C-alpha positions as CSV (number, residue, x, y, z in Angstrom):
1,V,260.4,99.2,-73.0
2,A,260.9,96.0,-75.1
3,L,261.1,93.8,-72.0
4,G,258.0,95.5,-70.6
5,I,256.1,94.8,-73.7
6,C,257.2,91.2,-73.8
7,A,256.2,90.8,-70.1
8,A,252.8,92.3,-70.8
9,V,252.2,90.0,-73.8
10,A,253.3,87.0,-71.7
11,V,250.9,87.9,-68.9
12,L,248.1,88.5,-71.5
13,L,248.7,85.1,-73.1
14,H,248.7,83.4,-69.8
15,A,245.4,85.0,-68.9
16,V,243.6,84.0,-72.1
17,I,245.0,80.5,-72.5
18,P,242.6,78.1,-70.7
19,T,244.0,75.8,-68.0
20,P,244.2,72.2,-69.4
21,L,241.5,70.0,-68.0
22,N,242.8,67.4,-65.5
23,W,241.7,64.0,-66.7
24,A,243.7,62.1,-64.0
25,P,241.4,59.6,-62.2
26,S,241.3,60.9,-58.6
27,F,238.0,59.2,-57.4
28,S,238.0,61.8,-54.6
29,A,234.6,63.0,-53.3
30,A,236.1,66.5,-53.0
31,N,237.2,66.7,-56.6
32,K,235.0,68.3,-59.4
33,I,237.5,67.2,-62.1
34,P,236.1,64.7,-64.7
35,Y,237.2,61.6,-62.9
36,G,236.5,62.8,-59.4
37,N,233.5,61.7,-57.3
38,Y,232.0,65.0,-56.2
39,I,228.6,64.4,-58.0
40,L,228.4,60.8,-56.6
41,L,228.7,62.2,-53.1
42,K,225.9,64.7,-53.8
43,V,223.6,62.0,-55.3
44,L,224.0,59.4,-52.5
45,P,221.7,61.2,-50.0
46,H,219.0,61.2,-52.6
47,I,219.5,57.5,-53.3
48,F,219.3,56.7,-49.5
49,P,217.0,59.5,-48.2
50,Q,216.3,57.8,-44.9
51,H,220.0,57.3,-44.0
52,S,223.1,59.4,-43.3
53,V,226.0,59.4,-45.7
54,D,229.5,59.9,-44.3
55,V,232.8,60.1,-46.1
56,T,235.8,58.7,-44.2
57,E,239.5,58.8,-44.8
58,E,240.2,56.1,-42.2
59,S,241.6,52.8,-43.2
60,I,239.3,49.8,-43.2
61,F,241.0,48.5,-40.1
62,K,240.4,51.7,-38.1
63,M,236.8,52.0,-39.5
64,L,235.6,48.5,-38.6
65,K,237.9,47.0,-36.0
66,E,236.5,48.7,-32.8
67,R,233.0,49.6,-34.0
68,S,229.7,47.7,-34.5
69,F,227.6,48.3,-37.5
70,E,224.1,47.1,-38.5
71,Q,222.5,47.3,-41.9
72,T,225.3,49.5,-43.2
73,N,226.5,50.1,-46.8
74,Y,230.2,50.6,-47.2
75,I,231.1,52.0,-50.6
76,F,234.5,52.0,-52.3
77,V,235.2,53.6,-55.7
78,N,238.8,53.5,-57.1
79,S,240.9,52.2,-59.9
80,A,242.2,49.3,-57.8
81,F,241.1,47.5,-54.6
82,A,243.5,45.3,-52.9
83,P,243.3,45.4,-49.0
84,D,245.9,43.5,-47.1
85,K,245.0,40.2,-45.4
86,V,243.9,41.6,-42.1
87,E,241.7,44.3,-43.7
88,A,240.2,41.8,-46.1
89,E,239.2,39.5,-43.2
90,I,237.7,42.4,-41.3
91,L,235.7,43.5,-44.3
92,L,234.3,40.1,-44.9
93,D,233.4,39.7,-41.3
94,F,231.5,43.1,-41.6
95,V,229.6,41.7,-44.6
96,A,228.9,38.3,-42.9
97,A,227.3,40.2,-40.0
98,G,224.6,41.4,-42.3
99,N,226.1,44.5,-43.8
100,H,226.7,45.3,-47.5
101,V,229.9,46.3,-49.3
102,F,229.8,47.9,-52.8
103,I,233.2,48.1,-54.6
104,A,233.7,49.6,-58.0
105,A,237.3,49.0,-59.2
106,E,239.0,48.0,-62.4
107,R,241.4,45.7,-60.7
108,F,240.9,43.5,-57.6
109,G,243.8,42.0,-55.8
110,G,245.2,40.6,-52.6
111,K,243.5,38.4,-50.1
112,L,240.0,39.6,-50.9
113,A,240.3,38.7,-54.6
114,D,241.8,35.3,-53.7
115,T,239.0,34.6,-51.2
116,L,236.2,35.7,-53.5
117,K,237.9,34.1,-56.6
118,V,237.5,37.2,-58.7
119,K,239.7,38.4,-61.4
120,T,239.3,41.2,-64.0
121,E,240.8,41.8,-67.4
122,R,240.8,44.8,-69.8
123,N,239.3,44.4,-73.2
124,F,241.6,46.3,-75.6
125,L,239.7,45.5,-78.8
126,R,237.0,48.1,-78.6
127,P,235.3,50.5,-81.0
128,D,235.0,54.2,-80.1
129,S,232.5,53.5,-77.4
130,V,231.3,50.6,-75.2
131,G,227.8,49.8,-74.2
132,V,226.8,48.7,-70.7
133,N,223.5,47.4,-69.3
134,F,221.9,45.4,-66.6
135,V,220.8,41.8,-66.9
136,Q,217.5,42.0,-65.0
137,A,214.6,43.1,-67.2
138,A,213.3,45.6,-64.6
139,L,216.6,47.5,-64.6
140,K,217.5,47.3,-68.3
141,S,217.5,50.5,-70.4
142,P,218.1,51.1,-74.2
143,G,221.7,51.0,-73.1
144,Y,224.4,53.2,-71.5
145,R,227.4,54.2,-73.5
146,Y,230.9,55.2,-72.4
147,K,233.9,56.4,-74.4
148,T,236.7,54.0,-75.1
149,G,239.0,53.6,-72.1
150,T,236.2,54.2,-69.6
151,A,234.3,50.9,-69.2
152,M,236.8,48.4,-70.6
153,H,237.3,46.1,-67.6
154,Y,235.3,42.9,-67.0
155,F,235.3,39.9,-64.7
156,S,237.2,37.2,-66.4
157,S,236.8,34.8,-63.4
158,F,234.5,34.4,-60.5
159,D,232.8,31.6,-58.5
160,T,229.7,30.9,-60.4
161,T,228.2,28.9,-57.6
162,K,228.1,31.9,-55.3
163,T,227.7,34.8,-57.8
164,V,224.7,36.5,-59.3
165,V,225.5,38.3,-62.6
166,L,223.9,41.8,-62.5
167,G,225.5,43.6,-65.5
168,V,227.3,43.1,-68.8
169,N,228.8,45.1,-71.6
170,D,227.8,44.9,-75.2
171,Q,230.0,41.8,-75.8
172,D,228.3,40.0,-72.9
173,Q,231.3,40.3,-70.7
174,V,230.3,40.5,-67.0
175,N,231.0,43.8,-65.3
176,F,228.7,43.8,-62.3
177,I,228.1,40.9,-59.8
178,K,226.7,40.2,-56.4
179,L,228.2,37.6,-54.0
180,R,226.3,36.4,-50.9
181,W,228.6,36.3,-47.8
182,G,227.1,35.2,-44.5
183,Q,224.1,37.5,-43.8
184,G,225.2,40.2,-46.2
185,N,226.3,40.8,-49.8
186,L,229.2,42.1,-51.7
187,W,228.4,44.1,-54.9
188,L,231.4,44.3,-57.3
189,S,231.6,46.5,-60.4
190,S,234.6,46.5,-62.7
191,I,233.8,49.9,-64.3
192,S,234.6,52.4,-61.6
193,L,235.0,55.3,-64.0
194,A,231.3,55.0,-64.7
195,F,230.7,56.4,-61.2
196,T,232.8,59.6,-61.7
197,N,231.6,63.2,-62.5
198,Y,232.2,63.1,-66.3
199,N,230.3,59.9,-66.9
200,M,227.5,60.6,-64.5
201,L,226.7,63.8,-66.5
202,A,227.0,62.1,-70.0
203,A,223.6,61.2,-71.6
204,D,221.6,59.0,-69.3
205,N,224.5,57.4,-67.6
206,G,223.6,58.9,-64.2
207,D,220.7,56.6,-64.2
208,Y,223.0,53.6,-64.4
209,V,224.8,54.8,-61.2
210,V,221.5,55.3,-59.3
211,K,220.3,51.8,-60.3
212,A,223.6,50.2,-59.4
C-alpha cells in the first residue's frame, strides 16, 4: 500500500511539474522552441509573396553544383557559418552570377570569412539588454531591444572599400552589412538569434526581421 501511494504521488508530481523550456539554439525551421526558426519560415512567404520559399537540408555543394539559379535568395541562419573551401567558392560563384545570399551567424570562419575579410567578436560588457537599429533613415525605428546574450556579436573587421554598413547596436558596433560580389550581393548579420521564434515575438522585433 505504501509503495502504491508513493508511486501515485510520483506520477502526480510528474504530471503537474511543467517540462523545462528548451533554450538551446537549434535554428531549425521545424522547431517551435524559443531559439528555433519556425516563425521565420512562416513569415518568409509574406515577405516574398511573389516567390516560392523552399527549405533544404542539402549541402551547399549539392544544392548549387549541378543546378542553375537566377535572381534567387539563399538564406542561412545559424550560430556559426564556416563552409569549406569548395563550398565557399561555389557560394561566391552563385552570388557573382546575380543571386543574393543572406547569412545570419554569430561567427564566420573558413575560406568564406578569409575571402570577404570579415571577423566577428562578442561584446561581453553589456547591460541587461542591447539596442539594435538600422543605419538608413527610411528603416530606422525607435529601436529594437534584445536581452543580454542575444545580440552581442558585431563585425570587428571587414573590407570598408567593398562594404555598406546597414545596421549597428547602441554602441555603434556594426552588426549588419552588405557586400557587392559580381552581379549579386551578400548580406551578413552577426545577430542570428534575432531571427528566432522568441525574439521575433518580443515587442516590435519582428519588424526588424522583416526589414532585414
